N, C-alpha and C positions, 0 to 999 in steps of 0.2 A: 505494498500499499503507499501510494504517497506520502512523503515524512508532513507534518504536521505546519511546518516555518513555507512549506512550496503552495498552500490553498490558493489562493487568489482569492479574497473575501469582496461578495459586491457590496456597493456601497450604496446607499438610501438613493430608489430612484432608480438604479440598473439593473434588478433582478428582473429573469426572463431573458435576458437577450448576452453573449457572451460567457466568458467562463463560467461553475456557480456550481454549489451542489444543493440537491433537492429531495425533499421526501415528498414519495409521492403514494399514495392511498385510494387502494380499490375496492368499493364495496358493493357486496350486494346488498341493495334495499331490502328486501323481504326476512334477511338477516339468516334464511334459510343456511345451513351448512355445507351446500353443495359442493367446495374447494376442494373439499377433505372432512376429515375425522382424527380429532383428539385423542389420542394415547397417552396411558400414565399408567407404565408398565410397575408394580407392586405399588399403587397411588402414593409414587415417589414424583413430585413437581419439575423436581430437579432431572427429569425424564424425559418427564412429556415428549412429544413429540405430534407432528399432523402426516397422517397418511392419504394422501393424495387422491382425488378423483378424477378420472379424465377430465372429467374440465377444467379441473386445477392443475392437471398437468400441461393442458393449452394455453393459460392464462401463465404461466411461468415463461412457455415456448417463446409467448408472445414478446417476454421481456426480452431474449438473446436476436430475435424479430429485427425487434428497434434497434440493438446495439449494434447490427450486422449492417442495417441500411444506414444510422450516424457513428461513423464508425469514430466519433470524438466522445462519445458515450460512453464511460464504464458503470458497472455496476458495483456498487462498493458493497451492497448488500442488503440482503430481502429474506420474505420470511411470507408464506404462505400460509393462512390461518384456512380456518372451516367456512366463515363466510366474508372474509377478505382478504386483503395483499398489502404486505410494506415495501418499501423499496426507496432502499437512498441509489442516487447515482450522479456520476461526477462529469459535466460538459468540462474534458480537458483545454478541446481548444472557444474557439469563436467558430457558429454554424451559420448555415443561409438563413434558416427559420427560426421561430422563439421554443422555447422550451414546453410554452402551451401545445401549440402545434403539432409537436414531437409528440409529447403525450395523448394529444386529439386524437393523431394516427395507432397508437399502441391500442387506443382505447377501441377505434372503428375496426381494428383487429381482433379485439375478445370481446366486441357484441357479437360477428360474425360467427364466434366459436358457442358463444349463447345460444345462440338463436337456434344454431344444429342442435345443442343438447336440447332446447323447449321442443323443438320438431320431434325429436326421437322422443322423449321424453311423452308427449301427447296421441304420437301415435301408437307405443305402446300401453299406454290407457285406453284409449279408442281402441284398441284391437283383446285388449284383456276384457272390455264391458261390453262389447258385441259376443265376443268368444259367453259369454252368461245370459246372452239375451235379454239384458237389458237396452235402454236408450244411452244413447250419445253422451259422453258428457257436454256443457257448454262450452266448449273452446272454436266454436266455428263462428266467424262471419254472417251478417246477413244474404252472402252470396253458395254461401255452405263450405267456404273454404277454412281448415286447420287454420286456427288465430291463440299459439298458446303465449304465455304471459312472459315479455323479455326481462330477462337475469338483469341486463347490465344497463337500467336506466336511466342512471346519473354517472357523470363522468370523476372521473380521480381527482381528487383533491389534493393540492398542489403546496408545498411549502418552502419558499425557501431557506435557506439557512445560512443565515448573513452572520451570525457572531461567533467569537472563536469558543472552542466549549460544546457548541451544538451539536457537530459531526460526533464526536463521540458520545455525548447521552444520544441522541437520535438511535445510531447504530446499537447503543447498548440496549438498548429500546425496543426497537427492532428483534435483535434477539433473544431476550427475553420476553416475547410473547407466548410462547408456546407455554414458557413455565408459568408464566402469572394467570395463563386462561386456567391451567392447571390447580394452581392453586382456590382461584373461585370457585373452580366445581366444585371443590375439596373442603370449601369453608366458606358456604355463601349466604352464611348470617354477617359476615364482617365483610360483605362486598353487594351487597343488597339496598336500595337505595330505603329508608325507612323513613317512613310520612308523619309529618305534625308529630313530635317529638314537644313535648310540651315543657319549659322549665321557666319557673317565677312569670307564669303568665302568658309568656311569650311562646308562640311555634317555631320549630326550624324543621326538616329535611336534616338526616344524616348518614353517613357510611362511616361501619366501623364497630367496634365495641361498645354500646349503650350502658353496657351492664360498668365501665367506667364510672357514669353517676352515683352510684352506690358506692367508692369510693368515701373514705372519711375525712379529707383532709383537702382544702383548694384554697391556690391562690394565683393572680393571674401574673405574666409578664409582661408589662410595659414599661418600657425604656420611655421618660418623660424627655422635651424637648430640652429642657434647664438643666440637663446634665449633662448632654450631649454637647451643647453648644459650650458648657463648661469645659469639658473634654477638648473640645476643639480651640479652646484659648488657651491649654497647656492643664489644667487641672481637671485630669481623669482619674481623682479618688473617687468620686461618689458612683460614677460611671460603672466602676469596674465593681466598688462595691456591691453595685444591685445587679448587677448582672451574676457576679461569684453567687448574692444572697440567691438567688432563682435556682439555681443549680443544687446546693447546699440545700433546700428546701427540697428540691426534688430527690436526691438522695436521702432524705429522712422520707420519705413515701406522699410529700403534698404533692397530688393531682392539678399540674400548671395548665392554667386555660388562658390562649390568646390569638391573636390574628398570625400572628410574628410577624409582622408589619416593614420595622423598622431593620435594617442590616443588624443591630443591634438584639434584637429579638431574634433572626435571624442563625445569629450566630449559639443562640442561648440554645435555641429547639434542634440548631446539630448536634450540641452535647448529650440532650436527652436523647436523639436517636440514637447518639453512640452509645452511650452508654444504657439503653433498651428503657429509657425511663416511659409508662404511659402519661401520654398528656391529650388535654380538647384542642384539636385547632379549625379556629372560626374561619369563614373564608365567605368571598364577595360577593361569590356566583353561585349558583346550584348547582344539582347532578344530572346532566344528561343520561340519555336511560342508559348506554353504556359503559357507564364511569368507574374509571378505576383510578386508583392513586397512582403514582410514579415512581419508579426510582425507590428510596429510603422508605416516601412514606406508605409504599405499596406492603413492605417489608412490616412493618411496624403493624400495617392494619392486620394482616396473614397473622401476626402473634397476638392479636388481639390488646396493643399496646396503644392505640389508637380509635378517637373517635373524633369524624370532621362534621362539622356544623353551619348550614347554612341558612340565614333568616327569608332570604331571597329564593324565588324560582330562575331556574339555566337562561341564563339568557348568550344565545351561538352568538352574535355580534361586538357580546362586552369583550374590552380588549386589555384596560386600564383601571385600577383604582381606584378613585374620586377622595381625598380628602372629606369630606361629609361621609361616605362608608367608612372611612379609617375608623374617625372620633367617632362612628354610631358602632362598629366592630368591638372598637376597644372600650366602649361603655358596657356594650352586653357582655362582653368577658368578663367584667366587674358584678355586672348583675345575676349572673350564673354564680358566680361566687358569693355574693348576698344570699342568692338562693339558699344555700346549704351553709350559711354563717354559725351555726350550732352544732355543727359538726367540722368548723376549720379550722386555719392555724393557729388560733386563741387558744385552742387547748392542746396543741401540743407543747 
């Protein structure tokens, strides 16, 4: 693989043309496992693999057809899942067309395989039904022509990777897909979106271990701007003491609650993850239907050490958190801790 320092990262506004790295996702809109079957030997997620169907093999083969046609494109990583495909591709030199057009061509090729697949399935179903003496299934148009449901009705999602660190993270994400799906299958309770979790009169949606709310001690992680500003001017003692106190409390068994927004709060969260302390994470966006936490949060969720809560519904267009949302989430963290105040750190 090309060394990281040789990557030419896109500047703002230059994505889709020239040299670049892209993450592509192709999904079966019905989410039916038409591309493969998840196999979990001995119920061990680390051994999970996907056994491809003929359609799955065709979807993968089209990737290589794309690269054969556009010799400047290299596949850095891909993973076929039962109902979708992830691929990370590298455009090594400028090409005559945009990456969108390239992927559109790939999609058209995949759609042909999808149409052939649905025609064959429709033919088999019609034959089986007629052999049983029943009426033909309603898969025909007004002219009597077979009209199976198309599989790939949505174009692939394309995401340019423009920041350092994204490539490594995305390749790991793609590689870990079978293992994470296996973990979700084996521990569905920790990854199912749970609705209307009521805390202190407020309702949240959540993913993770709701039983953490029965812990005895709660406290917030909220680094105030005043101590951050003091640290910026050379007086970092208050900031160091506060951040250290959060970790020490967690080591004593206190359940930390926070949106973990600021860099300092994120540093505390990383320690909680590293030392495997449970905590509650408040997030500014809700949960889509097939939501799963990423990276270390996924592992914490699988171990029952994490509860992610959101007071808001999922917004597909949301990209950035606002200041008012930051203030609201920090207030909610304190509200959650007050709800359990009779069992709070005052009794330690």
